[in-house]
Residue, then its C-alpha position, 0 to 999 in steps of 0.5 A: x500500500x502506498x503511504x499517503x501524506x497526512x495533511x492538516x490545515x489551520x485556517x479556512x478562508x480564501x487561501x485555505x480553499x486553494x490549499x484544499x483544492x490542490x491537496x484534493x487533486x493529489x492521490x497520495x494525500x489525505x486531509x486529516x482535519x482543519x482548524x479554524x475559529x470560523x466554525x461555519x466557514x470551516x464546516x462549509x469548506x469541509x463539506x464542499x471537499x468531503x473532509x470528514x469530522x468537525x473543525x477544531x476550534x483550537x489548532x493545538x488539538x490539530x497538531x496533536x494528530x498524526x500529521x506529516x505536514x500542516x498548511x498555515x492559511x492564517x493572518x501574518x501575525x500568527x505565522x511565527x508563533x503557530x509555525x514554531x508550534x507546528x515545527x516543534x510538534x514535528x510537522x513540516x510547515x507550508x506557510x503562505x507569503x509573507x514568511x512572517x511580518x518581520x525578518x526577526x520573526x522569520x529568522x526565529x521560524x527558520x531557526x526552529x526548523x533547523x533545530x527540529x529537523x523539519x522543513x518550511x515550504x514557502x508558498x509563492x504560487x506565482x513561481x509555479x504558475x505555467x506562464x511565469x515558470x515558462x519565463x524561467x525556462x526561456x531565460x535559462x535557454x538564453x533567449x533574452x541574453x543579459x537582462x538589464x531592465x524590467x517591470x512587475x505589476x500587481x493590482x486589485x481593489x483590496x484584500x478579502x479580510x479586515x486584518x490585512x488593513x491593520x498594521x499590527x496584524x499584517x505587518x504591511x500593505x500592498x507592498x508586502x501583500x502584492x509586491x512580495x510576489x513580484x520581487x520573488x519572481x524577479x529574484x528568481x528570474x535574474x538569479x542575482x541578489x537585490x543590492x539596493x532599493x528605492x521605494x515610495x508608498x501612499x494610502x489613497x483609500x484610507x476608509x475601507x468601509x466594513x473593514x474600517x481604517x486602512x492603517x497601511x499603504x494601499x499603493x507602492x512603487x519601487x526600484x530594485x537594483x540587482x548585483x548584476x546591474x539590472x534595474x527593475x520597477x515594481x508597481x503595487x495597488x489595492x485601489x484598482x477596480x476591474x479584478x485581479x491583474x498582474x504582469x511581468x516584463x523583462x528586457x535583455x540584450x537579445x530580446x524581451x518577454x511579457x507575461x499577462x495571465x489575467x488580461x491575455x487569457x484565451x477567453x474574452x467575453x462581452x455580456x450585457x447581463x453578466x455571468x457567474x465569475x471571471x477572476x478574483x476580485x472582479x466586481x462585475x461580469x457585465x461588459x468586456x471581461x477576461x475570465x481566467x480558465x481554471x484559475x487555481x492552475x493558472x496561478x500555480x496553486x496545485x502545482x506548488x502543493x504537488x511540488x511540496x508534497x513530492x519534496x516531502x515524500x522523497x526528501x528533496x529541496x523545494x524550489x521555494x524554501x523558507x530561506x528564500x521567503x526570508x530573503x524576499x522579506x529582507x528586501x521588502x523591509x529595506x523598501x519600507x526603510x527607503x519609503x521612510x527616508x526617501x533615499x536609496x537603501x542598501x539591502x541588509x541580508 
């Protein structure tokens, strides 16, 4: 009999469903339980995906189970403490970006992984998305030559939950939430460390209605100066209507490449009345829309989880370990420093 990897999830919101959906696509994985303070939300998720039992209100009871791995699908301020407890309970940990709120917290988490002999798998789904992983393949084949300039962009109208907008809970706004994706991809593509950064942040929409005051930046722009001489711009926004949008552009001495999975989809629709669903955070489907087929697959979630499970089963090193997440967080932290000083800042690793 093939040994199944036993999985538990902490959290039951938007990103937890992506994890459950991805695990359910794998024949060698069994979801043993879910812990969440949102009992009805968790129960609905468990029913939808035929997960037996009742959700645990206390995640420590989930950690007492015979599990190989735990997915942390929880607010940023819980990543360090819950992650450390999971590692000490001898579980591998999948942690959604960002690794933690601060590099100090991130280092504590990684030290615990080293001490316990368990691994942190850093969930950066874009690195596993078909369009973005294809870019890496093309770069490795030398198609672009030496990359000297580029652009990363992510935007939507704002996150799903109140905690994102609170400084203490989240650790940061659009830069930490969206910019972290772009920085991870660009670091991976250029295969060169970010040496210096410049950043500007602002809050355009301080009143977030039912979510209250936005205590963090909802827009950010920055420049990454790489050790190999490349200069790349990133643009991040929580105030853009029209649904989720992301784009990568790279320019090299032998060519250029553009990836735009949200607008250059295989399907374009015009509807007077609208229809069910197009893409994350699109408030309407009337008029011209760009529905994304199999959105989880397009954005890399099932491929990411499948890769991590393969690494756990065969004791392989993942494409995005916890140490990679820490490096990206160090860049982000330096960008926040730049936004305060108004100067180009040297990244401290």
